[in-house]
C-alpha positions as CSV (number, residue, x, y, z in Angstrom):
1,M,12.8,-30.6,-12.3
2,T,11.7,-30.4,-8.5
3,V,8.7,-28.0,-7.8
4,A,11.7,-26.3,-5.8
5,E,13.6,-26.1,-8.8
6,F,11.0,-24.6,-11.1
7,M,9.4,-22.3,-8.9
8,T,12.8,-21.0,-7.5
9,G,14.2,-20.6,-10.8
10,W,11.3,-19.0,-12.1
11,V,11.1,-15.8,-9.4
12,E,14.5,-15.3,-9.5
13,S,14.2,-15.0,-13.9
14,Q,10.7,-13.3,-14.4
15,Y,11.0,-9.6,-13.0
16,K,12.7,-6.8,-13.2
17,E,14.5,-4.1,-10.9
18,D,11.3,-2.4,-11.0
19,Q,9.4,-5.3,-10.1
20,S,11.1,-5.8,-7.0
21,S,7.8,-5.7,-4.7
22,T,6.4,-8.3,-6.8
23,Q,9.1,-10.7,-6.7
24,R,9.3,-10.3,-2.8
25,F,5.9,-11.0,-2.7
26,Y,6.3,-14.1,-4.6
27,R,9.4,-15.3,-3.2
28,N,8.0,-15.5,0.9
29,A,5.4,-17.8,-0.6
30,I,7.9,-19.9,-2.4
31,K,10.5,-20.1,0.6
32,N,7.6,-20.3,3.2
33,H,5.0,-22.5,2.1
34,I,5.3,-23.8,-1.7
35,I,8.7,-25.5,-1.0
36,P,7.8,-27.2,2.6
37,A,5.3,-29.1,1.3
38,L,5.7,-29.5,-2.3
39,G,9.7,-28.9,-2.8
40,N,10.3,-32.4,-3.7
41,I,7.3,-33.5,-6.0
42,K,8.4,-33.3,-10.1
43,A,7.0,-29.9,-11.2
44,A,5.6,-31.6,-14.5
45,S,3.6,-34.3,-11.8
46,L,2.3,-31.6,-9.6
47,S,-1.7,-32.5,-9.0
48,A,-4.5,-30.1,-8.2
49,K,-5.0,-32.5,-5.1
50,S,-1.6,-31.7,-3.7
51,I,-2.3,-27.9,-4.4
52,E,-5.4,-28.3,-2.4
53,T,-4.2,-30.2,0.3
54,L,-1.3,-27.7,0.9
55,L,-4.0,-24.7,1.0
56,R,-6.3,-26.5,2.8
57,D,-3.7,-27.3,5.8
58,M,-2.7,-23.5,5.4
59,A,-6.3,-22.3,6.5
60,A,-6.4,-25.0,8.8
61,R,-3.2,-23.4,10.6
62,Q,-5.4,-20.0,10.3
63,L,-3.0,-18.5,8.4
64,G,-4.7,-15.3,6.7
65,A,-6.5,-14.7,4.0
66,G,-3.5,-12.7,2.1
67,T,-0.8,-15.4,3.0
68,I,-2.9,-18.4,1.3
69,H,-3.4,-16.1,-1.9
70,S,0.2,-15.5,-1.8
71,V,0.6,-19.2,-2.5
72,K,-2.1,-19.6,-5.0
73,A,-1.0,-16.4,-6.7
74,A,2.8,-17.3,-6.7
75,L,1.6,-21.1,-8.4
76,S,-0.7,-19.9,-10.7
77,A,1.7,-17.4,-12.5
78,A,4.7,-19.6,-12.4
79,F,2.9,-22.3,-14.1
80,N,1.0,-20.1,-16.4
81,D,4.1,-18.7,-17.6
82,A,5.8,-22.4,-17.9
83,V,2.8,-23.7,-19.9
84,R,2.8,-20.2,-22.3
85,L,6.3,-20.4,-23.1
86,G,6.3,-24.5,-24.0
87,D,8.0,-25.5,-20.9
88,L,5.0,-27.7,-19.3
89,T,2.3,-28.8,-21.1
90,R,-0.6,-28.3,-18.2
91,N,-1.2,-25.6,-15.3
92,P,-2.8,-28.0,-12.5
93,M,-4.3,-24.4,-10.9
94,K,-6.4,-24.6,-13.1
95,N,-8.5,-27.5,-11.4
96,V,-7.8,-26.0,-8.0
97,R,-10.4,-24.8,-5.7
98,V,-9.4,-22.5,-2.9
99,P,-10.7,-22.8,0.7
100,D,-13.3,-19.8,1.3
101,I,-11.5,-17.6,3.5
102,Q,-12.1,-13.8,4.0
103,P,-9.8,-11.2,4.3
104,K,-9.6,-9.5,7.2
105,L,-9.3,-5.7,6.0
106,T,-7.6,-3.2,8.1
107,K,-10.1,-0.5,8.2
108,P,-10.0,3.4,8.9
109,I,-8.7,5.0,11.8
110,P,-12.0,6.0,14.3
111,R,-12.6,9.5,13.9
112,A,-12.1,10.2,17.7
113,D,-8.8,9.1,17.5
114,W,-7.9,10.6,14.0
115,E,-8.9,14.1,15.5
116,K,-6.2,13.8,18.5
117,I,-3.6,12.1,16.0
118,Y,-4.0,15.0,13.8
119,L,-4.2,17.8,16.4
120,E,-1.1,16.2,17.7
121,A,1.0,16.2,14.7
122,T,0.2,19.9,14.2
123,K,2.5,20.5,17.2
124,D,5.6,19.7,14.9
125,P,6.1,21.4,10.9
126,Y,7.0,18.4,9.8
127,M,5.0,15.7,11.3
128,H,1.6,17.9,10.4
129,A,2.9,17.7,6.7
130,R,3.7,13.6,6.8
131,I,0.3,13.6,8.6
132,E,-1.2,15.7,6.1
133,M,-0.4,13.8,2.9
134,A,-1.0,10.4,4.4
135,G,-4.7,11.3,6.3
136,M,-5.9,13.9,4.1
137,I,-4.2,13.3,0.8
138,G,-3.7,9.7,1.0
139,L,-0.6,8.9,-0.2
140,R,0.8,5.7,0.2
141,P,3.8,5.9,2.4
142,G,6.8,5.2,-0.7
143,E,5.2,7.8,-2.8
144,A,5.0,10.0,0.8
145,L,8.9,9.4,0.8
146,G,9.2,10.0,-2.8
147,L,7.9,13.5,-2.9
148,K,10.1,16.4,-4.1
149,W,9.5,20.3,-3.5
150,S,9.9,20.6,-7.5
151,D,6.6,18.4,-7.2
152,L,4.3,21.3,-5.4
153,D,3.3,23.6,-8.1
154,Q,2.2,26.4,-5.9
155,Q,0.4,28.8,-8.4
156,E,-1.5,25.8,-9.6
157,S,-1.8,24.4,-5.9
158,T,-1.2,21.0,-7.3
159,L,1.3,18.0,-6.5
160,R,2.5,15.6,-8.8
161,I,2.9,12.2,-8.0
162,A,5.8,10.6,-10.0
163,R,8.0,8.3,-7.9
164,Q,8.4,6.2,-4.4
165,V,11.4,5.1,-2.0
166,Q,11.4,1.4,-1.8
167,R,14.2,-0.8,-0.6
168,I,15.5,-3.3,-3.0
169,K,17.7,-6.3,-1.4
170,G,21.5,-5.4,-2.1
171,K,20.7,-2.1,-3.5
172,G,19.5,-0.3,-0.2
173,L,17.0,2.5,-0.8
174,V,15.9,3.5,-4.1
175,I,13.9,6.1,-5.6
176,K,11.5,4.5,-8.6
177,A,8.3,4.9,-10.4
178,V,4.9,4.8,-8.7
179,K,3.7,1.3,-7.9
180,Q,1.0,1.6,-10.8
181,K,4.0,3.2,-13.2
182,K,1.5,6.1,-14.1
183,E,2.5,9.5,-12.3
184,R,-0.6,11.3,-11.1
185,T,-1.2,15.0,-10.6
186,I,-3.8,15.9,-7.4
187,V,-5.2,19.5,-6.4
188,V,-4.1,20.5,-3.0
189,S,-5.9,22.8,-0.8
190,E,-4.6,26.3,0.1
191,T,-4.2,24.8,4.0
192,T,-2.6,22.0,2.7
193,R,-0.2,24.3,0.3
194,Q,0.5,26.5,3.6
195,I,1.5,23.3,5.9
196,L,3.8,21.9,3.5
197,L,5.4,24.9,3.0
198,T,5.5,25.9,6.7
199,H,7.5,22.4,7.2
200,K,9.7,23.4,4.1
201,R,10.7,26.7,5.9
202,Y,11.6,25.0,9.2
203,Q,13.3,21.9,6.6
204,S,15.7,24.9,5.5
205,L,17.2,25.5,9.1
206,Q,18.3,22.0,9.4
207,K,20.1,21.9,5.8
208,A,23.7,23.0,7.4
209,G,23.5,19.2,9.2
210,W,22.9,17.4,5.5
211,T,25.4,15.5,3.6
212,E,23.2,15.8,0.4
213,D,20.0,17.5,-0.4
214,L,17.5,15.3,-2.9
215,D,15.3,18.1,-3.1
216,L,13.1,15.4,-0.8
217,V,9.8,17.0,1.2
218,F,10.4,14.2,3.8
219,P,14.6,13.0,3.8
220,N,16.3,11.5,6.7
221,S,18.3,13.7,8.9
222,L,21.0,13.5,6.2
223,G,19.0,14.8,3.2
224,K,18.8,11.2,1.9
225,P,15.7,8.9,1.2
226,L,13.9,8.2,4.8
227,D,13.6,4.5,5.2
228,E,9.7,3.1,5.5
229,K,10.9,1.4,9.1
230,A,11.8,4.6,10.1
231,D,9.1,6.3,8.7
232,R,6.5,4.0,10.6
233,K,8.6,4.4,13.9
234,N,8.2,8.1,13.6
235,F,4.1,7.3,13.6
236,K,4.4,4.9,16.3
237,K,6.3,7.8,18.6
238,L,3.5,10.2,17.4
239,L,0.4,7.5,18.5
240,G,2.2,7.4,21.9
241,T,2.3,11.1,22.1
242,A,-1.4,11.7,20.8
243,G,-2.8,9.1,23.4
244,V,-4.4,6.8,21.0
245,N,-4.4,3.0,20.2
246,D,-1.8,1.3,18.1
247,Y,-2.8,1.5,14.4
248,E,-0.4,1.0,11.1
249,L,0.8,4.3,9.5
250,Y,-1.1,2.7,6.1
251,Q,-4.6,3.0,7.7
252,L,-4.2,6.7,7.0
253,R,-4.8,5.8,3.7
254,K,-7.6,4.5,4.1
255,T,-9.2,7.0,6.7
256,A,-8.3,9.6,4.0
257,F,-10.6,7.9,1.1
258,T,-13.4,6.8,3.4
259,A,-13.7,10.0,4.2
260,M,-13.4,11.3,0.8
261,A,-15.8,9.5,-0.6
262,S,-18.6,11.1,0.9
263,Q,-17.2,14.2,-0.6
264,T,-16.6,13.4,-4.1
265,D,-17.7,11.6,-6.9
266,L,-16.3,8.1,-7.5
267,K,-14.1,9.2,-10.6
268,T,-12.7,12.4,-8.7
269,L,-11.9,9.5,-5.8
270,M,-9.9,7.3,-8.1
271,E,-7.3,9.7,-9.1
272,F,-6.5,10.2,-5.8
273,T,-5.9,6.8,-5.1
274,G,-3.6,6.2,-8.0
275,H,-5.9,2.9,-8.7
276,T,-7.3,1.9,-11.8
277,Q,-9.8,-0.5,-10.9
278,V,-13.2,0.5,-9.0
279,S,-13.6,-2.6,-7.2
280,T,-10.3,-2.3,-5.7
281,V,-10.8,1.4,-4.2
282,L,-14.3,0.1,-2.8
283,G,-13.5,-2.7,-1.9
284,S,-10.3,-1.9,0.2
285,Y,-10.3,1.9,0.9
286,V,-13.9,2.8,1.2
287,F,-16.0,2.1,4.7
288,A,-18.9,2.5,6.0
289,T,-18.3,4.7,9.3
290,S,-21.2,5.6,11.5
291,E,-20.9,9.4,10.1
292,S,-21.7,8.0,7.1
293,M,-24.9,5.8,7.6
294,K,-25.8,8.8,10.0
295,Q,-25.5,11.0,6.6
296,A,-27.5,8.4,4.9
297,V,-30.4,8.1,6.9
298,N,-30.9,11.6,7.6
299,G,-30.5,12.4,3.9
300,M,-33.5,9.8,3.0
301,D,-35.4,11.3,5.6
302,R,-35.3,14.6,3.8
303,L,-36.4,12.5,0.5
304,R,-39.4,11.2,2.9
305,P,-43.3,11.5,1.1
306,R,-44.8,14.2,3.8
307,N,-48.1,15.2,3.1
């Protein structure tokens, strides 16, 4: 069996329907990078040297750290499964050295631009609520699109994050469990609650044109799940009217948690993110800002020994 046959068979058989995003991540690495370079080699004969040559070539072509990591992750997972199941006797990835490439992390939106974006969003109840969920609460785009009005407990001022909207090949948009497979309930402020309810009142005026009501907080114009592409397009339009630089919608999640980190303890921050690894949150979602550094040095000033 060649590497192409082995890797293709593995990625198509090892992942369930609710793991479509993981499968897509590996499938892209296999199709675009592994098969063109290693596809004709016998899987049982693949060497660490051949894999290292591929990874070094990718680094030389200045491909991103995430792309290189996806190739490493796909090969490691596939050969680990093959050894575990007894199909192969060795995993060539065990001796592979990966090029030292630092990932280019997307950072939070600068405070000045974030304020312009938020203030522009307040002019429309829908966008106000949508940006509130992204930049103040820190929900993933798919989680926000999966929110239902029944998730909002008005008496307790809590919001249940239980599902996400995701596009699955051959099935279109589907509502499925959240990324970590564990729903969470977060507290929201009275201001956030009122922003959501204002959006709900305006939304009720549009329901006459819907073909379906799934109780979604952010549906499309027919009441059905909204595609993330359309969600991103709405955000790009907002950036234009706000007169700011170009940003990605996901950066608002980092904007929210970078700000929240200065207002609460780490345990509480973890509950809002939905992550279980501290290293993931601190490494990817919380960044030092000029404001946080000023706050730190001002705090140290107050602790300076004095006569």
